[in-house]
N, C-alpha and C positions, 0 to 999 in steps of 0.2 A: 503495499501501500505503499502511497503519494506520501513525502514526507509536507504539512500542513504551513509550518511554525513558520513564519515571519513570510510566506505566502503574499500577495496581495490579492484577494479575495472582494467582490463587488455581488451584492447580491438584490437587487435586483425587489422593489416590494418588501424587505425585511421585515419591517417594524409591526405586516402580517401575520394571518395565520399561521400558515405551514414556513413562510418566511425565515417568521424570526425561531424559529423551533430550529433552519437550517441555519442562524445565526450566532446560534446558544450551541450549535455542533461544534463548527470553521474556531469561534473564537476558542471553542476547548478547546480542539486542538492549536493553538498556539496561532491560526494567521491571522492575516491584517486586513480586516472587511471596513471598507468600506458599504455603507445602508444607504441608499437611492430610495426616500421614498416621499408620493405628494399625500400621504396621512390621509387621503379617501376614505381606507377603510381600516389601517393597521392606527396603532397606537405606539405611539413612545414610549410607553412606560414596561413595553417589550422587553426592551434593547435597555434600557436605561441601567441595569448592573453591569454592562457592556462599554457604555459611554463614561459612564462613573469612574473604571478601571483607567480607561483612556483607547482603547486597544479597536476601540470599532469607531470610524468615524460617520456621521451623520448629514446628509444631506438632502433638507430638501426639496422637492422640485418633479413637475408634470416632464417626463418624458419624451412627449410628444411636442415637446414646444421649445424654441428656442437653443437651440443647438447641448440641451442636456445629454445626451442620449451620449454624446460625439466629448462633451467633461466628463461625465459618468466612468466610462472604460478609460480614463489618460492613464496610465501607470500601473493599469490591470495586469496580473499574472491568468488566473480565474474570471469568469463571466455566469455567474451564476444567473437567470433569468428567469425570474417570479412572478414581477409584476407585471398585472393584467387586469383589467376593466370583468372583474368575475364574482363570483356568489355561487350558493345552493340552486337548488332547481327554482326556489322562489324567486331568484333575482331575474336568474339568463330566463329563463320563458318569457318575461315579464319586460328586459328591459334588452331586445336585439339591436336600437341601432347604438348604446354604452358599447354596450361587447363589438360593434361594429369597431373601432376604435382599434381591438389590438391589433385587426389588421393590420395596420399599420405601424404600430407602436416594436410589434415585432420586426419588424424590418428594421425598422430606422435601430434598433442598438444590435442586430445581426450586425449588419452594413458599417457602423464603427464601428463593433468591436471587432472586426478582420480588418477595417483599414488602422484600425490602430495595434496593434501585432497581440491579442489576446491569443495568448499564448492553448485557450482554448474555452466555449463555451456550453455551456449545458442548459437547458432549456426547460421548462413544466411543463407537458402536456398534460394530457386529459382524454378521458377516457372514452371523451365525445368524439370524437373520431373514425369510431367505431361507426360504420354504416348498420340506418337506424331500425333495417328492416330486418338483421341477423339478431332483433332483442326485442321480439313483441311478442312474442309467446312462451309465458311462465313455466308452464308446463314439458320444456325441453328443458333436458342438460346442454346449454351450452357452455364451451367456454371461449373467449374473445385470443387466441388469438392475435401477432402480430403481421404477421402476412393476410390476414386479410382484410387490413389497408389496400385496398388497390381498386384501378380503373375498373370501374368507374366510381368512381367517389361518393359515396354516402354519410354526410357526418349529421353530428345532431347539432343543429339550428348556430347561430353564427358563430357560436363562443366557439362552439366547432370546429365548423368549420376554418376560423381563423389562428386554430388552434393546428388542425393538418395545414394549411401551409407558413404555415413557421419551420411544422419536423421538412417541409419539400422543401423550400430553399435552403435551412441548410447542407438538406441533402445532394442540394444545387452546388452550393458552396466547398464542399468538400470535396464532392468531382472536378469543380472546375479553378477551386483555387488549391486542394487539400486542407482547407480550414476544419479543426477540430474540432470536434461537438461530438454527443450523443440528445435524446428527448427521451424523456422519464413520461410513460401515458401514469401518469395516479389517478387511479378508482378509489371514490368518492373520502377523503380524507375526512378524517376526525379526531377527535383528540382536544388538551385545551389550547384554551385562545381562539378556539371555534365558533362563528356566531351561529344567530337558530336561522339564519333560510337556508341553514347546511340542516339535513332532515335528521341526522343524533342531537342534534342541539334542542333544535325544538321540539324536539317531542321528549326534550329530558325536561326544555320549559315548559315544558305545555303538566307533568308532574312535577314541578318543583312549583306550582301555582294547585297546582289541584286539582287542573281543568276536569269539570266531568258532566258532559260528557267526551271523551278525552277525542280532539280531533283527529283521524288521519289520512293523508293529501291520498290521490286513486281512491283503489280498492283497499290497495292491503298487501294485494298478492305480488307486487314488483319485487323484484331480487334484486339485493344490491350482496358486492363483499366489499362491506366496513373497512377503511383500510388505518387503523393504527398511526397517526405525525409522528410518531416516533422512528415503525420500519422506513416510514418514505422519508424522513429524513436519512437514514445508515444506507437506503439503495442510494438516492440521492449522490452521496458524498461517491458512490462504493464506481456509480456512471463515469462522474469524471476522473476519476484516478484511471481505468480502464480501457474507457471507451473511446475513442475516437473518429471515428467514419463515420458517425452521425446517426445510429444505427438509434431506430425507434424502440424504447425499452417497457411494457408492462410495470410494476410495481402495487402489488392488488394481493387478496388474502386466497380468493381461491372458495373459499366460503359462501356457503346460496344461503342469504340468510332474507326471506318478504317482510318488506316491513311493517308487518301488519304482529308479526313473531318481534320483530323488534319492540315495537310498540306493548307489548305482552308482558317485552323482560325490564320494562322501562318504570312501568306502571309496578309490577312485584315487589322491584332495586326500593322501587319510590317509599314502596309502604302504604300504599292506601285500595280500593274500590275503584275500580271509575267502570264504564262503558265506553267503548268505542263503536265512535261511526267515521263509518266509508266517505268520500268524496271526492269522486272523480271525477268534476267538474272543474277541480282544483289544479295547480300546475304539478305533473305525475313523474315525469319522465318515459325511459323507455323500460320495460317492463319484466326484462332478463338483463341485465350487465354486470357480468362477475368475468374476470381478468383469467387468463392463462400464464401464468408466470415464470414457464419454462423454462423460457430464455435468461430472466432473471436468475436462475437456479447456474446452468450452464456457463451463463457470461459474467455474472457477477460475483456468485456465489453469498447468491444472496434470499430469501424465502423472509415473510413476516411473522415473529417472534412471537406479539402480541397478538394472542384472539380477540373475540371481538366481545366476551364476554369480561373479561381481567381488564380491555381495554376504555370499557362501555363503565366500569364500576369507577376507576382510575376519573375518565370526565366529568359521572354525575360528582365527583365527591370532590371535584374540581369549582364548575359549578356551584355547586351547592355554598363552596366556601368563601366565591369572589363575586355573589349577587344578592339583589336588596327581591326578597319577592313581589313586595307593590309594585315596587319600577318596573319589575319583569308582568308582572299582571296589566301595571296602567298599559305599554310598550307593547305589548307581544305581536297584538294583528301588524302593524309595525314593521317590525326586527326580522316574520317570515317574512319579509320582499325585497328587502331593502339589502345594502349593503351591513 
């Protein structure tokens, strides 16, 4: 594995959920980290401990504007590009125009990093790049393998198309210029610092305020493989160390969990009784999205170490210790669809 000590590393979106956990890991390995974030969803408090120690540099900037991308990458050995207009299903389904800005953002960052002589570019992609017609039937046992993303492409809404275009751009930069990179297809990440627009945190919030009836979007039959943020960070760093040829790799658990099963588990862990009511009219997403992580095992020696129920316990504990019940109750409906 690479020695990160004293390497100069840029993390875009480093104040946000996944980004801040990545900053924790890289700073903990001795890297000199620069974070660029516009704080539209990220929180400075997520990286405050590293700012206080002087090992992380923070720049508040919108990377779409005023040559900020070019300035951000100067002097960097590695770039981890996580910045995006993003959120859970409650956000990306209802904010298509906002998510379309990722097309420009990713292109600007890749071009700037290449022109600045960055050694390696690691891109946070998504399971949303997979053809939606492969994910429609929850009664089928389907594991999405990387080679299923091929012409004719069929990504999931504007968010998925932007991620796919960035993957293809990095592949072109490697073929044409030898620019080293890797793309990681994250599958339904959850954990500490995640927001209520993501399904697991939304359900934890509902249980936190003792919602009854307990609302589940969709029929509840949707299948996911929720992946704990610590495992995602581990796989991302391994890819930066081991992958140079722009290969796209899934990071997912391969656990097949129905949304309604997750809801029941969360209600039980919260220690109260509630009637579950489903609402298929609300943003639902695909009905059968689970990763095949064979390639991650083969190329990275990676597999998820934290099972769903263990990660759920950690996340529930964090949420309860860091949120006010009255505040969550009054703001929950807005939080479900905003960043």
